[in-house]
BALOBA-1460 file (C-alpha; in Angstrom, 3 decimals):
// residues 69
<rec num="1" residu="m" x="-7.983" y="21.206" z="36.333"/>
<rec num="2" residu="l" x="-9.110" y="24.463" z="34.764"/>
<rec num="3" residu="n" x="-5.531" y="25.233" z="33.732"/>
<rec num="4" residu="l" x="-5.241" y="21.887" z="31.918"/>
<rec num="5" residu="f" x="-8.552" y="22.469" z="30.132"/>
<rec num="6" residu="i" x="-7.482" y="25.971" z="29.027"/>
<rec num="7" residu="a" x="-4.105" y="24.657" z="27.802"/>
<rec num="8" residu="i" x="-5.705" y="21.875" z="25.757"/>
<rec num="9" residu="l" x="-8.336" y="24.258" z="24.385"/>
<rec num="10" residu="s" x="-5.684" y="26.772" z="23.344"/>
<rec num="11" residu="l" x="-3.652" y="24.035" z="21.590"/>
<rec num="12" residu="i" x="-6.725" y="22.934" z="19.675"/>
<rec num="13" residu="i" x="-7.573" y="26.516" z="18.671"/>
<rec num="14" residu="w" x="-4.000" y="27.387" z="17.611"/>
<rec num="15" residu="s" x="-3.579" y="24.192" z="15.620"/>
<rec num="16" residu="s" x="-6.916" y="24.682" z="13.854"/>
<rec num="17" residu="i" x="-5.933" y="28.276" z="12.949"/>
<rec num="18" residu="a" x="-2.558" y="27.075" z="11.595"/>
<rec num="19" residu="i" x="-4.192" y="24.279" z="9.568"/>
<rec num="20" residu="y" x="-6.800" y="26.674" z="8.177"/>
<rec num="21" residu="y" x="-4.154" y="29.262" z="7.239"/>
<rec num="22" residu="f" x="-1.779" y="26.739" z="5.601"/>
<rec num="23" residu="r" x="-4.449" y="24.448" z="4.137"/>
<rec num="24" residu="s" x="-3.505" y="24.789" z="0.439"/>
<rec num="25" residu="p" x="0.236" y="24.068" z="0.953"/>
<rec num="26" residu="l" x="-0.702" y="21.229" z="3.313"/>
<rec num="27" residu="m" x="-3.109" y="19.723" z="0.770"/>
<rec num="28" residu="q" x="-0.436" y="19.936" z="-1.943"/>
<rec num="29" residu="w" x="2.042" y="18.230" z="0.357"/>
<rec num="30" residu="f" x="-0.422" y="15.456" z="1.264"/>
<rec num="31" residu="d" x="-1.278" y="14.952" z="-2.411"/>
<rec num="32" residu="n" x="2.409" y="14.776" z="-3.323"/>
<rec num="33" residu="r" x="3.207" y="12.458" z="-0.410"/>
<rec num="34" residu="f" x="0.228" y="10.094" z="-0.481"/>
<rec num="35" residu="g" x="-1.365" y="10.667" z="-3.906"/>
<rec num="36" residu="k" x="-1.281" y="8.332" z="-6.854"/>
<rec num="37" residu="d" x="1.793" y="8.636" z="-9.062"/>
<rec num="38" residu="p" x="1.325" y="9.034" z="-12.819"/>
<rec num="39" residu="v" x="2.218" y="6.028" z="-14.946"/>
<rec num="40" residu="l" x="5.499" y="6.605" z="-16.749"/>
<rec num="41" residu="p" x="6.121" y="5.216" z="-20.233"/>
<rec num="42" residu="d" x="8.460" y="2.254" z="-20.587"/>
<rec num="43" residu="p" x="11.868" y="3.575" z="-21.692"/>
<rec num="44" residu="d" x="12.719" y="0.271" z="-23.439"/>
<rec num="45" residu="a" x="9.605" y="0.235" z="-25.640"/>
<rec num="46" residu="e" x="10.107" y="1.920" z="-28.995"/>
<rec num="47" residu="d" x="6.563" y="2.109" z="-30.370"/>
<rec num="48" residu="g" x="4.576" y="1.847" z="-27.162"/>
<rec num="49" residu="p" x="3.346" y="-1.167" z="-25.210"/>
<rec num="50" residu="t" x="3.986" y="-4.611" z="-26.666"/>
<rec num="51" residu="h" x="1.444" y="-6.591" z="-24.634"/>
<rec num="52" residu="q" x="-2.152" y="-6.899" z="-25.781"/>
<rec num="53" residu="t" x="-5.080" y="-6.174" z="-23.491"/>
<rec num="54" residu="e" x="-8.801" y="-6.860" z="-23.734"/>
<rec num="55" residu="h" x="-9.467" y="-3.291" z="-24.820"/>
<rec num="56" residu="s" x="-6.960" y="-3.345" z="-27.649"/>
<rec num="57" residu="s" x="-8.343" y="-6.624" z="-29.070"/>
<rec num="58" residu="a" x="-11.890" y="-5.236" z="-28.956"/>
<rec num="59" residu="a" x="-10.741" y="-2.061" z="-30.671"/>
<rec num="60" residu="s" x="-9.148" y="-4.042" z="-33.519"/>
<rec num="61" residu="g" x="-12.577" y="-5.012" z="-34.836"/>
<rec num="62" residu="a" x="-12.830" y="-8.601" z="-33.588"/>
<rec num="63" residu="t" x="-16.368" y="-9.417" z="-32.491"/>
<rec num="64" residu="s" x="-17.533" y="-12.099" z="-30.118"/>
<rec num="65" residu="a" x="-18.837" y="-14.159" z="-33.084"/>
<rec num="66" residu="d" x="-15.359" y="-14.132" z="-34.656"/>
<rec num="67" residu="k" x="-13.814" y="-15.268" z="-31.415"/>
<rec num="68" residu="a" x="-16.301" y="-18.127" z="-31.012"/>
<rec num="69" residu="s" x="-15.550" y="-19.658" z="-34.443"/>
């Protein structure tokens, strides 16, 4: 039983040393593998997006009073 405990303890210690030593390459790999991808521009659009969002209509100067009338 002692041999099994020592083997498990040594595996835990060695793996923690390896993770600590290679932590920056591992974090880069995890970020590349599971991180959020950047949004790419639409190759078919010539002057940017063609759809209108809430933010773009608010930025055009339309107020809530104009929308209500």
